[in-house]
N, C-alpha and C positions, 0 to 999 in steps of 0.2 A: 118451227119457230122455237120450240124448246131446245132443239139441238143447237141452233144458232146462239141462243142465250147461254147455253152450257159451254160452248166453245169460247165465247167472249169472256166468261168468268174464268175459265181455265187459262186463257192467255194472260189475263190480268194477274192471276195468282203466280204464274211462271215469271212474269216480268218483275213482280215484287220480290219473289224468292231469289231470283238471280242478283238482285241488288244492283242492277245496272252493269254488272260485270260483262255481260254480253256486248254492251254498247261502249265499253271503256276504250279509250284511244290507245293503240299500241305504242310502246316506247322502245327505243333502241338505246343500248348502252355502248359507250365507246371509251377507251383509254388510250392515251398516247403521251409522248414526251416531246419537249422542244426547248429552245433557248431564245430568250430575247436579249438583244444587245441595246444598250441605252446610254444616254448622257443626260446630265442635269446640272443646273447651277442653283444649288440650294441656298436658302437664307437661314442662318442660325441666329437665335436670340438668346443671349446669356441671361439667365434669371437670377443667378447667384452662384456661389462656388459649387462646382460639380453639377449644376442644373442648367439645362438648355431645352429650348424648343426649336426644331428645325422644320421649315416649310419647304417643300420641293415639288417641282413639276418635272416629270421625267418623259423623255421622248425616245422612241427607238423603233426597232423592227423585230418581229419574232419569226423563227424558222422551226418547223417540225423536224424531228430526227429522221422521219421517213421521207422527207422531201416533198410531201403533199398532204392533203387532208385539211380539215377545218383550221382556220387561223394561220395557215402557212403563208409566209410573206405579208402578214397583217402588220399594220402600223400599230405602235403601242403608245398610249398616253396615260400617265398616272399622275394624279394629284394626291399628295400625302402630307401628313404632319407627324412628327415624332417628338416624344418627350423623353429626355434622358436624365437620370440621376443615379446616385449610388444604389438606391433602393429599388428603382423601377425603370424599365425601358419599355415604353409603349409606342405603338405604331398603328396608324389608321390611314387608309387610303382607298381610292377608287380607281380602278383600272378600266380602260376600254381598249379592245382590240378591234380595229377597223379593217375589213377585208377590201379586196379590189373593187367590189360593187358598192362600197360605202356602208354596208351592213355592219352593225356593232354588237359586241358582247360586253356586258358590264359586270365587273367582279368587285367585291368588297375585300380588301386586304386587312387581315386581322393580326393581333399580337402573336408572337411566337410563344407557345406555352413553355414554362420553365422546364429545362432539361430536354426539350425537343431538338431534333437535328434539322428541322425545316419549318417554314412558316406556312400557315394556312390562308386560303382565300376561298370565297364561295361565289359562284355565279348567281347574280341577283336579277339580271334582266338582259334584254336584247332587242334589237330592231331588225326589221326585214325578215330574212330567212331564219334568224336566231330567236324570234319570239317564242317563248315557252321553253327554251333550253334551260336546263339546270345542271349543276355540277359542282365539283370541288377542284381546287388547285393546291398542290403542295409545291413550295418553291424555296430555292436557296440563291442568295445574291453573292456574287464574287466581284471584287475589284482587283483585276489581275495586274494592272500597271499603274505607275504613278501618272498623275494628270495635273494640268495647271491648277494653281491654287484657286479655290473658290468654285471648282467644278468637280464633278464625279463622272467617271465612265465605268461601265461594268457590264456584266452579263448575269442573267437570271435563268437558272435551270429550273424547268417546270415539269411536273407530272400532272396531267389533266384527266379527270374522270367526268364524263358527260352522260346525261340522260336527255335524249332527243325525242320529241314527239314525232311520230311518223305520219 
């Protein structure tokens, strides 16, 4: 009886001492690059000389450089608003990548820091197989050709770093 009690106390002490690390869920890290191709018909609102707010809804498709992996051939949907003035250029948006099964990853698009060469985003949620995924995205937008007035076309080069629960 004493031996059994002693073993139980030892197990309890070991569990507390390990701080749950023994039971922590393993995570996998992954990095990859890709491009999404998009179009939009933004609406600009002039506030005054040199000041405007632009609202846009962007649709497109993304392709990984490797030709496979997460989010390869995913549809892209972005809802965003931008404020532009001589003193400040701000941008906020929410992006979803939807895969062939209908599962989504949601990212928050943030302002480009002054002097930075790319803009940041952070993965804030997901549905289906992407629940619990976390990560960051660094991206650059290019508008390589002219397009009809009132529309934009472009591509967005992305570098993605993920932390995936296993």
